[in-house]
C-alpha positions as CSV (number, residue, x, y, z in Angstrom):
1,M,-17.3,14.5,4.1
2,S,-18.7,15.6,7.4
3,A,-17.2,13.0,9.8
4,P,-14.3,11.2,8.1
5,D,-13.7,7.6,8.9
6,P,-10.7,5.4,8.0
7,A,-12.7,3.3,5.5
8,A,-14.0,6.3,3.6
9,I,-10.5,7.8,3.4
10,N,-9.1,4.5,2.3
11,R,-11.7,4.4,-0.5
12,L,-10.6,7.8,-1.6
13,L,-7.0,6.7,-1.7
14,D,-7.8,3.5,-3.7
15,A,-9.7,5.7,-6.2
16,G,-6.6,7.9,-6.6
17,D,-8.3,11.0,-5.0
18,I,-5.3,12.0,-2.9
19,E,-6.5,15.6,-2.5
20,A,-9.8,14.6,-1.0
21,A,-8.1,12.1,1.3
22,R,-5.6,14.7,2.5
23,E,-8.5,17.1,3.1
24,A,-10.4,14.5,5.1
25,L,-7.4,13.6,7.2
26,S,-6.7,17.2,7.9
27,Q,-9.9,17.2,10.0
28,V,-8.6,14.3,12.2
29,P,-6.0,14.8,15.0
30,R,-2.8,13.0,14.3
31,S,-3.2,11.3,17.7
32,E,-6.2,9.3,16.4
33,E,-4.7,5.9,16.1
34,A,-7.7,4.6,14.0
35,F,-6.3,6.7,11.1
36,V,-2.7,5.6,11.3
37,V,-2.8,3.2,8.3
38,V,-4.6,5.7,6.0
39,R,-2.1,8.4,7.1
40,V,0.8,6.1,6.1
41,K,-1.0,5.2,2.9
42,L,-1.5,8.8,2.0
43,E,2.1,9.7,2.7
44,L,3.3,6.7,0.7
45,Y,1.1,7.5,-2.3
46,E,2.0,11.2,-2.4
47,G,5.7,10.3,-2.1
48,S,6.4,12.1,1.2
49,L,7.1,8.8,2.9
50,P,9.5,6.3,1.3
51,P,8.4,2.6,1.2
52,L,11.0,1.5,3.8
53,A,9.9,4.1,6.3
54,A,6.2,3.1,5.7
55,I,7.2,-0.5,6.3
56,Q,8.9,0.4,9.6
57,Q,5.9,2.3,10.8
58,L,3.6,-0.6,9.9
59,V,5.9,-3.1,11.6
60,Q,5.7,-1.2,14.8
61,L,1.9,-1.0,14.6
62,M,1.5,-4.7,13.8
63,R,3.8,-5.7,16.7
64,R,1.4,-4.0,19.0
65,L,-1.9,-4.7,17.2
66,P,-1.4,-7.6,14.8
67,D,-4.9,-7.4,13.4
68,F,-5.1,-3.7,12.8
69,P,-7.4,-3.1,9.8
70,G,-5.5,-2.6,6.6
71,A,-2.0,-2.7,8.1
72,K,-1.0,-6.1,6.7
73,E,-2.2,-5.2,3.2
74,L,-0.5,-1.8,3.2
75,Y,2.7,-3.5,4.5
76,Q,2.6,-5.9,1.5
77,E,2.0,-3.0,-0.9
78,A,4.8,-0.9,0.6
79,S,7.1,-4.0,0.5
80,N,6.3,-4.5,-3.2
81,M,6.9,-0.8,-3.9
82,S,10.2,-1.1,-2.1
83,Y,11.2,-4.2,-4.1
84,Q,10.2,-2.5,-7.4
85,T,12.4,0.5,-6.6
86,R,15.3,-1.8,-5.6
87,Q,15.2,-0.7,-2.0
88,S,14.5,-4.1,-0.6
89,S,14.6,-7.8,-1.4
90,M,11.7,-10.3,-1.4
91,A,13.3,-11.8,1.7
92,H,11.7,-8.9,3.6
93,S,8.2,-9.3,2.2
94,H,6.6,-10.9,5.2
95,P,5.4,-9.1,8.3
96,P,7.1,-10.1,11.5
97,P,5.2,-12.1,14.1
98,P,3.4,-10.2,16.8
99,V,5.2,-9.4,20.0
100,T,4.2,-11.9,22.7
101,G,4.1,-11.4,26.5
102,D,7.6,-12.8,26.8
103,D,9.0,-10.1,24.5
104,E,7.5,-7.1,26.4
105,K,10.0,-7.1,29.3
């Protein structure tokens, strides 16, 4: 993969190729916000990021950018993983509403 993009890395993760996804992400600076969801997904899948920590990161992202590609889906997946490992309840399975202008004071 010469120039990785988030969608290609996401496909690698969905196919279970964690090594290739890790290698592709190693070519991208951590500061590249376009890759934040696939970074969280990789860390979640490899077990270095617990589901509740992934949820927290995704909530922060979705509050700033409610329509960030893949964030809501990964949030739901992390929430299900958290519920299955008894770290959470189904009451926490819905993403919060986006922050509005009134909340940003």
